[in-house]
N, C-alpha and C positions, 0 to 999 in steps of 0.2 A: 185334756183339750182346753182351749182358751176359755177364760172365764166370761160369763155373760148371762143374760136372762135365759132361763131354761124352762122347758115344758115340765110341769110337775108330774111326778109319778103318782098314780092313784091306785088304791087297792083293786079296783075293777078295770085295770088297764087292758086295752085291746091286745090280743095276742100278736097282731101285726106290729103294733107300736113296740111291744116288748122285744120282738125279734129284730126290729130295726135298731133299737137301742143297743142290743148285743152286737149286731153287725158293726155299728159305729165304734163300739168299744174294741172289737177285734182289730178294726182298721186303725184305731188310735195306737194300739200296742205295736202293730206292724210298722206304721209310719214313724213312731218314736224310735224303734229299734234300727230302722234303716238310716235315719238321720244321725243317730249315735255312731253307726258303722261308718258313715261318710266323715264324721268328725275325726274318728281314729285314722281314716285313710289320709286325710289332709295332714294330720300331725305325723303320720308314719312315712310321709314322702311318696305314697302310692300315686299321687297326682302331680308329681314333680317335687323338686327340692323345696322344702317348707320355707316360705318367706312371709312377709307381712300380710299379703293377701290370703295366703293359705291359712295363716293363723286366724285371720278375721273370719274366713269361711268356716273354719273349724269351730270357732266360738259360736257363730250363728247356728250352725247345724247342731252343736252339742246342747246349747240352751234350748233350742226349739224341740229337739228330741226328748230331753229331760222333761220339759214342760208338757209335752204330749203324753208321756208315760204317767207323770204325776196327775195330770188332769183327767186322764182316762180312768185311773184308779178311783179318784174322787167321784167321777161321773157314774161309774158302775156301782160304787158304794151307796150313792144317794139315789140311784135309779132315775137319773135324768141326764140329758145331753144338752149342753149349752147351744142354744139356737137363736140367740139374739143377733141384732145387726152387728154388734161389735165382734162377736165370735166369728160370724160369717166373713166379716171384713179381714180378720186376722188369717183365717184359712185361705181366703182368696189371695192375700198378699203372699202367703207361703207358696201357694200354687204358682203364682207369677214368678217368684224367685226360682223355683224349680225349672220352669219353662225358660227363663233367662239363662240359667246355668247350662241348659242343654243347647240353646240356640247360639250362645256365645262361647261354647267350650273351646279350649285350646287343644293342641295335640296331647298335652299332658293330662288335662282335666277330663278329656273325653273318655278316659277309662272308667269314670264314674257316671257316664250317661245313663247306663242301665239302672243304677241305684237312684239317680235323680228321677228317671221315668217312673220307677216303682213308687218312690215317695210321692210323686205327683198324683199317680192313680189312687193311692190310698188317701191322700188329702182330699181329692175330689169325691171319694166315697163318703168320707166324713161329712163334707159339705152337703152332699146330696141327702144323706140321712138326716142331718140337722134341719135342712130346709123342709123335708117331708114331715118330720115330727112337728115342726113349727106350724105348718099348715094344717096338719091333722088335729093338733091341739086347738087351733083356732076354730075349726069346724065342730069339734066336740063342745067347745064353750058356747057356740051358736046353736047347738042342738041339731046339727046337720048329720051327726054320726049316731047310728043306733047303739044302744047299750051292748057291750061285748057279750057274746054268747059264752056259756060255760064251756071251757075247753081244758082237757087234761094236759099234764106236763109233756106228754109225748110229742106233740106237734112243736112245742117251743124247743125241746131238746133237739129235734130233727132240724129245725131251722138254725139253731145255734151250731150244730155240727156242720151243716152245709156252709154257713157263713165262715166258720173257722177254717174249713178246707179251702174255700175260695180265697180268703185273705192270706193263708199260708202259701197258696200257689202263686200269689202275686208277690209276697214278701221275700220268699226264698231266693229267687234270682237276684233281687236287689242286694241282699246280704252276701250272696256268693260273689258278686262283682266287686265288693269292697275289699279293702286290704285284709280284714279279718277272715273273709271267706276264701281269698286266694292263698293265704298262708296257713289255713287250717289243715291239720293232718287228716287225710281220708280215713274213714272208718275201717278198722281191721289192720291198720298199719302201726298202731301204737305198740303192740307187742313185738312186731318185727323190728321196730327202731330200737327197742330195749335190747333185743337179742343182738343186733348189729353192734350196739355200744359195748355189750359184754364181750363180744368177739374181739373188738378193737382193743378192749382193755387187756385181754389175755395176750 
């Protein structure tokens, strides 16, 4: 995720804050993957014959997707989510670009509208999580939040599972709508293709 001031992770972190951090991390991985898929779609000609604009869009999507993936790894490793104004501004800019891509899509680029919408939703999830964590941390510093009660890992694992399922449900259609998703070989057909090639070879 974009760099910026972050809410520090503390040993006595609230289970709610920990769950929101994981949710934001899952959304970061999903958004990064969808943006990289759109980059490959622009370069592969899935959104029309690649030209200067397609190459520029591919560069933006590729850099942003790679940045999201790298930033998410760092954020999860450090136990913090960037929630400063700079990070939120970058996320808002990315969301605006996705909205613009959908609103001004051409007949060729409209094939990526579902991927753009998926990336938009995931970006908004990251923004919402970062905003919530920022406000929650501010309330903690002001003593407005009670000390976290002792809680076993079960609830956090359950929250992580639910977040992962939700993000996967949002991410999968966006990946499927990209060039990589459309050209992927369906499960169970790999062996059939090999058999067909062997028959043709005979």
